[in-house]
N, C-alpha and C positions, 0 to 999 in steps of 0.2 A: 503494500500498498505506499502510496506516496500522497502527501500533505503538503498543501502549497497556502501558507498564511498570508493574509493580506489586510489592509485597511489601517493601518497604524498612521500616525502622525504627529503633528505639534498643535496642541488646543489649549485653551486658557481653562484656568481652575473654574469649574461647575458647567463646562461644555459637556457634549456628548460625542462618542465616537462608536461606530459598531466595526469589529473586526470580522472577518471571513476566514474561513478555513476549507478549502476544496481536496476532496479526497479522491483519488483516483486508483485504479486496480481491480482484480479479480476480487471475488467474495468479500464485497466488501460489508454485507452485513454478517459476516462472520469477524472480518478483521476489524471493524469498527463499531463490535459492540456498544462499549463505550467512548465518548471520545470527551475529550478535555480542554481547558486551557491553563497553562502555568506561566508564571513569568518571573524573570530576574532582574531584579533593579542593581545599580550601579554597587559593585562591591559587597553583593549581598547572594546567598544561595537562591537557587530558583526554587520558586513556592507553587503549591496548587493554587488555582483560582477557581474553575468550576467545572463539572463534569455532568455529562448527560447520556443517558441509556439509548440505545437504538430507536426505542417507542417514545423517548422522551418521558416515559412514566416515571423514571428516576432522576432527579436532578438535585446536585450538591453544591453549596458553595462556601469558601472560605468567609469566615465572620468579617474580616476587614471587606469584602464586597457585597455582603448581602443586604438585599434592598435598593444597591444602586446599579449593580449588574444584572443581566437577565440572558442567561445561555439557552439556545436552541438548535434545532437542525431540521433541517428539510431533505430527507433522504431521497426525493426525485430527483434533487440538484446534486447529490452527494455532497452537501455543503453543510457547515456547523458555524454557527454566528454567535458572538459575544457581544450583546448592546451595553456598552458602556455610559451611564448617566452620573451626573454629578461629579466627575472628575477632580481627583486632588491631585496634589503635587505629590503624594506618596504613592500614586499609581503609576508612576514613571518607572517604565522598565520594557525589557524586550518580552514581549508575548508570545509563546510558544503552544502552538496546536498540537493533540497527541492523540494516538488511537490504541485502545486496548483489545485485544483478541477476545473472542468467547470462552476460550481454555485458560486465561489468562487468570492470575490469582484474583481474589474477591476483594481487595483492599484497593484503594486507589493513589497507592504510593507510586512515583517515577519509576521505578523500576519494572513496573507491570505493563506499563504503557510501551508497546514494542515498535510503535511508529511515532515519527516527529516530523514536524514542519521546519522551517528554517528560522523562523521568528519575524516579528515584524514590530517596530519602535513605536512607543508610546510615550509622547513626552507632555508632562504638564507642569510648567515652569512655575516656581513657589511664589 
């Protein structure tokens, strides 16, 4: 599975931005059983942001983004989205999309996500 993230940019505090992650390859329903977003701020480790199941019936968010970010996916377009509202300077990071196969572990640690996109930069100046 190949993942292509896009949609990052430079915005101001309080603005909104929508990231997209397009998936391609075979057996996408198997290999993208869960898809998620992670981010890595300058000088920090990469951290979990949000994850969504194939059906959209399971969604989880990091506490730092709950109520501001919304994850969704359109399987007819093989694309996952992250709608980011009320952006803050602490949201500045490179955002990565990732996919977890059906037979991967039950947790959402980074190690069980077998496919990763290249990252897209989101910058919210202080």
